[in-house]
C-alpha positions, 0 to 999 in steps of 0.5 A: 621659875622653880618647877616640880621634880619627878625622879625615876627609879632604876631597873636592872636591865639595860633594854626596855622590858617588854613583859608589860601587857596592856592590862598592866598599863594604868594611865593616870586618871588625869589623862583625857582621851577623847573618842577618835583620839590617838595617844601614845604613852611610854610603858612603865618599865621603859620609864625605869630604864637607866638609858632612858633616865640618862637621856631625860637628865641629859636634856634637863641639864642641857636646857638648864645650862642654856637658860641659866642666865634667864634663871629658868630651872626645868625639872620635869620635861612633861610639866615644864615645856607644854606652855611654850615658855621654855621653848621660846627661851631656847630659840632665843638663846640657841638661834637668836630668834625673836618671836612675836608672842607673849612672854607669859601666856596665861590662858589655855588659848593663849598658850596654845597659840604661842606654842603653835607659833613656836612649833611652826618656827621650829618646823621651818628651821628643820625644814619639816612640813605637815606631809613629813608627819613630824613626831610632835604637834601643838596638841601633843606637846600641850597635852604633855605627851612625853614621847613627842616632847622628847622627839622635839627636844632631840631634834632642836638639840641636834639642829643647833649642835650637830655634835651634841653627845646625846646618850646613844641608842635609847629605845622605849616601848610605847603603847598607843591608845585609840578610843572608838565606838568598838572600844579601846584599840591598843598598839605596842611598839619599840621606838628609838629616841636617839636611833640606832644610827647613833649606836655605840662604838660598834658602828665605827669599829664593828668587830669582824665576824667574817660574814662580809668576807663569806659573801665575797667567796661566792654562792657555793660557800654561802650555801654551805654556811646556810646549811650549817645554820639550818642544821643548828636551828632545827637541832634546837627547835625540834623539841617545839615541833618547828622545822626551818627549811628556808633561813631568809623567809622563815626568820623574817618575822622574828618569831622563830628567832625568838623561839630559838633564843628561848631554847638556847638561853633556857627560858620561856619568852612570854607571848605578851612580849611579841607578836606570835602571828605578825600580820604586817610589816610593823609587827614583824619589825617589832619582833626582830627589833626585840631580838636585836635588843635581846642580843645586845643585852646579852652582849652577843651582837658583835656587829650592828644589824638593822632589824629592817634588813631581816624583815626585808629578807636580806640573806647577809643580815639573816646569816649574821644574826644567826651567827651570833647565836651559832658562835656561842651555842654551836657546841650545846 
């Protein structure tokens, strides 16, 4: 079965470009969102991310290699998996699983029923229940939701081949749309597809940054470093009228970290790229994840940092992320 091919162009940056605001996002006219329905889309600039493109091509090549003897050629993950035919054949080849479903379902109802049986089987294999809120569902896959399709394929690949060499640390910016009587609600967030747990060689051989040893020396030594970090931050934030008195609490929502990076790097980070007044945990996590990605892009992050640790006000993680900036700009 020869299917339509969709090429992705490249972008210069290796991280998701977060400048895209909602007004720049133009869903396809074919997208049908019913009142009360919630749909998630990948922002256009993330679609152009080379890391994302590499993941897409990896999965397409993996599927085609697996189904080669069936003469099935997949060229678009959105267009070619929604009806269940490819997923059906994948289960047969990867797990020798025989399902009591039609080989080719023609009507929409028949396709959805076949897809439901397939996904129920996959969820059982993965030991996933509805209470676990999986990233995919019959409706989402059938509506060609790319985020859900990618999560599903990655989960299948890892289940049948735990050592599969998926592209590492692929992250996209998503926009969730919901229509209600009040209008359109939008939520943007960063979403890891292959996760930071699959990160680069830093996870296996992180560069020593001295922070772990610092905390072994006792609270007095830690306090000296904290005071140096406070002085460093306030020196560069003074022009903005921002005063930092507590490292752990004031950096936990990511806002001051973003402002500090802008001051040190000499550019303005547009307000549309982050939450200036984060009101909940997810918005804080979005901001700090954005900071971590900026540091990775500029090769300043020498040791892996979990953004959640910063949000949860972990002192060691906060000092570590500030140390990345201090080490480069202490003489500025």
